[in-house]
N, C-alpha and C positions, 0 to 999 in steps of 0.2 A: 504494499500499499504506500502510495506517495504522500509525503507530508504537504498539506495545503498551506502551511504557514512557515515553510523553510526560510523565507526572507526575514522572519522574526525569530524563530526558535534557534537557528544555528548561530546568528550573531549574538543572541543573548547568552547562549551557552559559552561561546568564546569569551564574552565579557566576564561571565562568572568565573571561568577558569583563570583569567588574568587578574582578578581582584583577590589577592591571597586570603583575606579575611572571609570573603564569601565562598571561595573555593574550599577552604578548610571546613567551614560550616556545612557545605554541601557534601563533602566527603564523609563527615561524621553522620549526617542525616541518612545518607544512602549506604553507609558502611562500606566505603570503597577508598582506594588511593588512586588519585589521578596524578601520577608523577610527571607525566608529559602528555602532550596532545594525542599521541598515538594510543596511550592507555585510555584516555577519555573517549576517543573515537571507538576503540574496541568495545568498551563498556556500553556505549550508546548503541552499538550494533547488535548486542546480545538479544535485544528485544525486550518489550515491556512485560511487566507482571500481568497476570490475568486481569482483564477488565480495564486495562489502560491502553491508550492510543500508541504511545511510544515513550522510550526513556527520555528522549529530548523534551517531550511535552511534560513528563513528570518533573524534570529539572526546572523547566519554566514555571510550572504551577507551584512548585516548592518555593521558588524565588519570590513569586508574587504573593502567595498566600501565607508563607511561613516567615521567610527572611525579611520581607518588607514590613511585616507586622511588629518587628522588634523595636 
C-alpha cells in the first residue's frame, strides 16, 4: 500500500531523527535504537503492528499526540 501522505510523514520522521531530544524520546517510546538513518529506515520497513497504517504514521501520530503534549 502506498502512503498518501509521504510528503508529510517522511520529512517529519527525518526531522524527528535529527532532533536528539525527540529522537531519544521516540526510541524510548517505541523501544528501539535508531543509531543511523539506515536503522531507522529498516525499522520503518518492518511494517506496522496490527491495526495500524504504517510505522511512519505511528511515529507521526506519536509526535503529534504524545510528544507535542509535553
